[in-house]
C-alpha positions as CSV (number, residue, x, y, z in Angstrom):
1,M,206.0,100.2,241.5
2,K,202.4,101.7,241.4
3,F,204.2,104.9,242.5
4,F,204.7,106.0,238.8
5,C,201.0,105.7,238.1
6,A,200.3,107.6,241.4
7,I,202.5,110.4,240.1
8,L,200.9,110.7,236.9
9,M,197.6,110.3,238.2
10,M,198.0,112.9,240.9
11,L,199.8,115.2,238.5
12,C,197.0,115.6,236.2
13,L,193.8,115.0,238.7
14,C,194.8,116.1,242.0
15,P,196.9,119.2,242.4
16,Q,197.2,119.1,246.2
17,Y,199.1,115.7,246.3
18,T,203.0,115.9,246.7
19,A,204.2,113.8,243.9
20,A,208.0,114.4,244.7
21,E,207.9,111.9,247.5
22,P,207.5,108.7,245.4
23,V,209.9,109.9,242.7
24,Q,212.7,111.2,245.3
25,K,212.1,107.6,247.1
26,N,212.7,105.7,244.0
27,I,215.1,107.7,241.6
28,G,218.5,106.0,242.6
29,R,216.8,102.6,243.4
30,V,218.4,99.5,242.2
31,Y,216.0,97.1,240.1
32,N,216.8,93.4,239.3
33,K,213.7,93.1,237.2
34,T,211.1,95.1,235.3
35,P,209.0,97.0,237.5
36,E,205.1,97.0,237.3
37,I,203.4,100.3,236.8
38,E,199.6,100.2,237.5
39,K,197.4,101.1,234.3
40,F,200.5,101.0,232.1
41,K,201.6,98.1,230.1
42,K,205.3,97.2,229.2
43,H,205.9,98.3,225.4
44,H,209.5,97.4,225.0
45,G,213.1,97.6,226.7
46,S,214.6,96.3,229.9
47,V,216.1,97.3,233.4
48,Q,219.5,95.6,232.0
49,S,219.4,97.5,228.7
50,G,218.8,100.6,230.6
51,F,215.6,101.8,228.9
52,L,212.1,100.8,229.4
53,V,209.0,102.2,227.9
54,F,205.4,101.7,229.4
55,L,202.2,102.9,227.2
56,G,199.1,104.0,229.3
57,V,196.1,101.6,229.1
58,E,193.7,104.6,229.4
59,D,194.3,108.2,228.9
60,I,194.5,111.0,231.7
61,E,192.6,114.2,231.3
62,G,191.9,113.1,227.5
63,L,195.7,112.8,226.9
64,E,197.5,109.8,225.7
65,T,200.3,108.7,228.1
66,E,203.9,107.1,228.2
67,V,206.4,106.6,230.7
68,H,210.0,106.0,230.0
69,L,212.5,104.8,232.9
70,H,216.3,105.2,232.5
71,F,218.5,103.1,234.4
72,V,222.5,102.9,234.7
73,N,223.7,99.9,236.3
74,N,220.0,98.8,237.3
75,R,219.7,102.0,239.0
76,L,217.0,104.0,238.1
77,K,218.2,107.6,237.3
78,K,215.5,109.4,235.4
79,V,211.7,109.1,234.7
80,V,210.1,110.6,231.4
81,M,206.3,111.2,231.5
82,I,205.1,112.0,228.0
83,L,201.5,113.4,227.5
84,G,200.1,113.5,223.9
85,P,200.1,113.5,221.0
86,R,196.3,112.3,221.4
87,G,194.3,114.8,223.3
88,I,196.6,118.1,222.3
89,G,195.1,120.0,219.3
90,N,196.2,122.7,216.9
91,N,194.3,125.0,219.0
92,D,194.9,123.9,222.6
93,C,198.5,122.9,222.9
94,L,199.3,125.9,224.7
95,E,196.5,125.9,227.1
96,K,197.0,122.1,227.8
97,Y,200.7,122.9,228.6
98,R,200.0,125.6,230.7
99,R,197.5,123.4,232.8
100,V,200.6,121.2,233.5
101,V,202.7,124.1,234.1
102,Q,200.3,125.2,236.9
103,V,200.2,121.8,238.6
104,L,203.8,121.5,238.6
105,N,203.8,124.8,240.2
106,K,201.6,123.9,242.8
107,K,203.5,120.6,243.5
108,Y,207.2,122.1,243.5
109,G,206.6,125.9,243.7
110,K,206.9,128.2,241.0
111,Y,209.3,126.9,238.1
112,S,212.8,128.7,238.9
113,H,213.6,129.2,234.9
114,Q,211.6,129.2,231.8
115,H,213.1,129.3,228.5
116,I,211.3,129.8,225.2
117,H,212.9,129.4,221.7
118,A,211.4,131.2,219.0
119,D,212.8,131.2,215.7
120,T,213.0,134.7,214.1
121,L,211.3,132.8,210.9
122,I,208.0,133.0,212.6
123,N,207.6,136.7,212.0
124,D,207.9,135.6,208.2
125,L,205.3,132.7,208.1
126,V,201.6,133.0,207.9
127,M,200.5,130.3,210.5
128,M,197.1,128.7,210.5
129,S,197.0,128.1,214.1
130,R,198.9,129.5,217.2
131,C,200.5,125.8,217.7
132,A,201.7,125.7,214.0
133,P,205.2,127.3,215.3
134,I,205.6,124.5,217.7
135,K,204.4,121.8,215.3
136,N,206.9,123.1,212.6
137,Q,209.6,123.0,215.6
138,L,210.0,126.8,215.4
139,Y,208.7,127.4,219.1
140,K,209.5,125.6,222.1
141,I,208.7,126.4,225.7
142,T,210.7,124.9,228.7
143,N,210.5,125.3,232.1
144,Y,212.8,124.2,234.9
145,W,212.2,123.1,238.7
146,S,214.5,122.0,241.4
147,S,213.9,120.6,244.9
148,K,216.1,119.3,247.4
149,N,216.7,116.0,245.9
150,L,214.8,116.4,242.2
151,D,215.4,118.2,239.0
152,I,212.2,118.5,236.7
153,I,212.1,119.6,233.2
154,S,209.3,120.1,231.3
155,E,208.6,121.0,227.6
156,L,206.0,121.7,225.1
157,V,207.3,120.1,221.7
158,G,205.9,119.3,218.3
159,D,206.5,117.4,215.4
160,D,204.7,115.8,212.1
161,F,202.7,113.2,214.4
162,G,201.6,116.0,216.8
163,F,202.2,117.8,220.2
164,Y,203.6,116.7,223.5
165,V,204.1,117.6,226.9
166,E,207.2,116.0,228.1
167,I,208.4,115.9,232.0
168,E,211.7,114.8,233.1
169,Y,212.4,113.9,236.7
170,S,215.9,113.2,237.5
171,A,218.3,113.1,240.7
172,S,219.6,116.3,241.6
173,D,223.3,116.4,241.6
174,K,223.9,119.8,243.2
175,N,224.3,118.4,246.9
176,S,226.8,115.6,245.8
177,A,228.9,118.2,243.7
178,S,228.9,120.9,246.5
179,K,230.0,118.0,248.9
180,K,233.0,117.2,246.4
181,D,233.7,120.8,245.8
182,L,233.7,121.3,249.8
183,K,236.3,118.4,250.0
184,K,238.5,119.8,247.6
185,I,238.4,123.2,249.3
186,L,239.1,122.0,252.8
């Protein structure tokens, strides 16, 4: 199960590496026991419970790391990587998020859609930093990518504890849905 560590390391350090291949090969795979992830330690959960959390034993580009695995009937359905809060500050949260988006764009092509939620209350408040609206949950950025078999969503979010870049990898349902629709039509 070294592919998760490879994904995270390559995501941050090696933009030329195509990380989609290991995720595509393992999403949908059935696991009977807790997978091992190099440079991560299991924090809690189990395959049978449907949820596992791993904490990084070392930071990636100065960012704290965490990996969540989601299972349904022991089948891996979703991988979520969380960068932060350590390593992302009040003055650099947008730059750190843009760096992650640049790396994802190099790997999967330009994102297909970006959604920015900005609460109108932002206009009425004086903020101490550019990232204060994110920390106060008044501003959130979400980007979407879709490849042949993989959907990817990245978000910059914040709370009282800090800032987080969340990257979710899940199996794309568009191929199976179109096949079902085609069968209905025929």
